[in-house]
Each structure stands twice: as structure tokens, then as C-alpha cells.
C-alpha positions in Angstrom: 0.0 0.0 0.0 1.3 3.4 -1.0 0.0 6.4 1.1 0.5 10.0 -0.1 -0.2 13.5 1.1 0.5 17.0 -0.2 2.2 19.8 1.7 2.9 23.4 0.8 6.3 24.7 2.1 5.4 27.6 4.3 7.2 30.4 6.2 7.6 28.4 9.4 9.2 25.5 7.4 12.2 27.3 5.9 15.6 28.6 6.9 17.1 32.0 6.2 17.8 30.9 2.6 14.1 30.2 2.1 14.8 26.5 1.9 12.9 23.7 3.6 14.8 22.7 6.7 15.7 19.1 7.5 13.5 19.3 10.6 10.4 20.0 8.7 11.3 17.6 6.0 11.2 14.9 8.7 7.9 16.3 10.0 6.2 15.9 6.6 7.4 12.3 6.3 6.5 11.5 9.9 2.9 12.8 9.3 2.4 10.6 6.2 3.7 7.6 8.1 1.2 8.4 10.8 -1.6 8.4 8.2 -0.6 5.0 7.0 -0.7 3.6 10.5 -4.1 5.2 11.1 -5.4 3.4 7.9 -3.9 0.1 9.1 -5.5 0.5 12.5 -2.3 0.9 14.6 -1.9 4.7 14.7 -1.9 7.2 17.5 -5.7 7.2 17.8 -5.7 3.4 18.2 -3.3 3.1 21.1 -5.9 3.1 23.8 -7.6 0.2 22.1 -4.6 -1.8 20.8 -2.1 -0.9 23.6 0.6 -1.2 20.9 2.7 1.5 19.3 5.6 2.0 16.9 8.9 3.5 18.0 11.3 5.0 15.5 14.9 3.7 15.5 16.6 5.5 12.6 16.5 7.6 9.5 18.6 7.8 6.4 17.7 10.8 4.1 19.0 12.1 0.8 17.9 15.4 -0.5 18.4 15.6 -4.3 16.9 19.1 -4.8 16.2 21.3 -1.8 12.6 22.5 -1.8 11.9 26.2 -1.4 9.1 28.2 0.1 5.8 27.9 -1.7 6.8 24.6 -3.3 4.1 21.9 -3.3 5.4 18.6 -2.2 3.8 15.1 -2.6 5.1 12.9 0.1 4.7 9.1 -0.6 5.4 6.3 1.9 5.1 2.5 2.1 6.3 -0.3 4.2 8.5 -2.8 2.3 9.5 -5.2 5.0 8.3 -6.3 8.5 10.8 -8.9 9.9 10.0 -10.2 13.4 10.6 -7.2 15.6 11.5 -4.6 12.9 9.6 -2.7 10.3 11.1 -0.8 7.4 9.5 2.2 5.7 10.6 4.2 2.7 9.6 7.6 1.4 9.7 9.4 -1.9 9.1 13.2 -2.2 8.3 14.9 -5.4 7.6 18.6 -6.2 5.0 20.3 -8.4 7.1 19.6 -11.4 7.1 15.8 -10.6 10.8 15.9 -9.8 12.1 13.7 -7.1 13.5 16.1 -4.5 14.2 13.6 -1.6 14.2 10.0 -0.7 14.4 8.3 2.8 14.3 5.1 4.6 13.5 4.4 8.2 13.5 1.6 10.8 10.9 1.0 13.5 10.1 -1.4 16.3 6.7 -2.5 17.6 6.1 -2.2 21.4 3.6 -3.3 24.0 2.6 -0.2 25.9 1.7 -1.9 29.1 4.8 -4.1 29.3 7.0 -1.4 28.1 9.0 -3.7 25.8 9.3 -4.5 22.1 7.4 -7.4 20.8 7.3 -9.5 17.6 5.0 -7.9 15.0 2.0 -10.2 14.7 1.1 -11.5 11.2 -2.3 -9.8 11.3 -0.5 -6.4 11.8 1.8 -7.1 8.9 -1.2 -7.9 6.7 -2.9 -4.6 7.6 0.1 -2.6 6.2 0.0 -4.3 2.8 3.7 -4.4 2.1 5.4 -3.3 -1.1 8.5 -5.5 -1.0 9.6 -4.7 -4.6 10.0 -1.0 -3.9 13.1 0.4 -2.1 14.5 3.9 -2.5 18.1 2.9 -1.8 20.0 0.1 -3.5 21.3 -0.9 0.0 18.5 -0.1 2.4 20.3 -1.1 5.5 20.8 1.9 7.7 24.4 1.8 8.9 24.8 1.6 12.7 26.4 4.9 13.8 29.3 5.0 16.3 30.2 8.1 18.3 33.5 9.6 17.1 36.3 9.6 19.6 37.2 13.2 19.3 34.9 16.1 20.3 35.5 19.5 18.8 32.7 21.4 20.5 29.8 20.7 23.0 26.8 22.6 24.3 24.3 22.2 27.1 20.6 21.9 26.2 17.5 21.7 28.3 14.4 19.8 27.0 11.5 22.2 27.3 7.8 21.7 26.8 7.6 23.0 23.2 10.0 20.1 22.1 8.2 17.1 23.5 5.7 14.6 22.0 2.6 13.0 23.4 4.8 10.8 25.7 6.6 13.8 27.1 9.8 12.7 25.3 11.9 14.9 23.0 10.1 14.7 19.6 12.1 12.8 17.0 12.4 15.7 14.6 13.7 18.1 17.2 17.0 16.2 17.6 17.9 18.0 14.3 17.3 21.4 15.9 19.7 20.5 18.7 22.2 19.4 16.1 21.9 22.7 14.3 22.7 24.6 17.6 25.8 22.5 17.9 27.2 22.6 14.4 29.8 25.3 13.6 28.1 28.6 12.6 29.4 28.6 9.0 27.7 25.2 8.5 24.5 25.9 10.5 23.8 29.1 8.5 24.7 27.8 5.1 22.7 25.5 2.9 21.0 22.6 4.6 23.1 19.4 4.7 21.5 17.1 2.1 22.6 13.7 3.3 22.0 12.8 6.9 21.3 9.9 9.2 19.8 9.7 12.7 20.0 6.8 15.1 17.9 7.0 18.3 19.3 5.1 21.2 17.4 6.2 24.4 14.4 8.5 24.8 15.1 12.0 26.1 12.5 13.3 28.6 10.9 16.6 29.5 13.1 18.6 31.8 16.3 16.7 31.2 19.6 18.5 30.6 21.6 17.0 27.8 24.9 17.7 26.1 25.3 17.8 22.4 28.8 17.0 21.1 30.1 18.0 17.7 32.7 16.0 15.9 34.1 15.7 12.4 35.4 12.4 11.0 36.1 11.2 7.5 34.3 14.1 5.9 31.2 13.7 8.0 29.8 16.1 10.6 28.6 14.2 13.7 26.4 15.4 16.6 26.0 13.0 19.5 23.3 13.8 22.2 24.2 12.5 25.6 23.0 12.8 29.1 24.4 15.4 31.5 27.1 13.0 32.8 27.9 11.9 29.2 27.6 8.2 30.1 24.4 7.6 28.1 23.9 8.2 24.4 20.4 9.4 23.4 21.1 9.8 19.7 23.8 10.0 17.1 23.4 12.1 13.9 25.7 12.2 10.8 25.6 14.8 8.1 27.3 15.5 4.8 
């Protein structure tokens, strides 16, 4: 099953260069993924009944042509594989000229809300999502496991406030990118958006927590690692190019 929705890039979605930011690019994709789960009967509005939910583990995104303000984007998503505990979802974004402007893949786990642990995805859930196994946006769709670089160039402190949290009072997935932008060197943060990036979520970040964001550069990539205040727990690792 392919699920699509249209978005118009607005003033709140852009950077100072009038380009769609990576944060709002993720927001568009996340919204369409949510629509698919609502259709399948395992979305946000179904949690009270099913007591099951999806947790996002990782993103891999490639922007081929950066959308600008007033562009109309068609965001398409589909699940191409559900394997035991893991589900894989891809995205293709086209503009008003039918040009592919971005592609992405993501990895999810299925959890039991009451037990607080991941569970194997039941066959009846897989059937509801109507997989499209022959369609993948990347030739190799395995999202590489990210490892924190050894050397840190810069670090900042950041407090998780109410405007950043999701319905679970955790830092919303898309806002990790905003913390990364605060951490990147100024000449990078205020230039064109980085068109190739990956995010790996390790541990939820909760309302009121103080975290540290560490910037590193390794093998031509920019890394931002989000850690707890004592720097002994990794919440997320992001890699940009």
C-alpha cells in the first residue's frame, strides 16, 4: 500500500535561505507515516484500544533538490518489509514539477505499551500494512549503525522544554535535528541545509532533562551526539554530509 499526502512549504518550514529545513522535511514524512498507521488501525488514535505502538529507531535521508518556500510537495510512503521485531518504511518526495526532491528510509520497532518492551510484529498487523517488497529507494536499504566519534570539537548544554516534547513527554524525534543545528559550527549551521543525513535514536530524552550535544568531524562527515548530562548515556547520534 502506498500512502500519499501533499504539503505546501510555508514560512515556518524554511531557513534564512528560504529552503525547507531538514527538521520540517522529517515532519512531513512522519505525518504521512502516521496516516498509513491510522489506515492500518495501529496509529496514535488506536493506542488506547490496541495498547501497541511504533517506535522510530533510525532515519537515512538524501535530499536531491532542496525544496523552497511555496513549493508543493507530494510525500509518498510505504512499508516494504516487516521482519520479526522490525519494520522498514521508505519515502519518496516529489515537487509540483514531478521531480524527485528527496528519498528516505526508516526503521521501526513494535512495542507493547503496558509491558514497556518491544514485541514481535503479529502476522495480522503485517497484513494490515499491505507491504510493497519490490520498492526500495536505496539500493542498499540497511541503515548503517552509527558510532560516536572519539574526538569532540565542541559541545553545548541543552534543556528539553515543553515545546519540544511529543505525546509521551519525550523529545520529539524531529527536534533532535534542531539541537544538532545549535551544535554545528556557525558557518555550517547558517549555510545550505546538509543534504545527506542519518539519525540513530538510542534512548528517549524526557521533558526537563539537561543533555549535552557533542560536535565531531570524521572522514568528511559532521557528527552530533546527544548524551545525558554526565555523558555516560547516548540518546542519539546524527551524521551529516
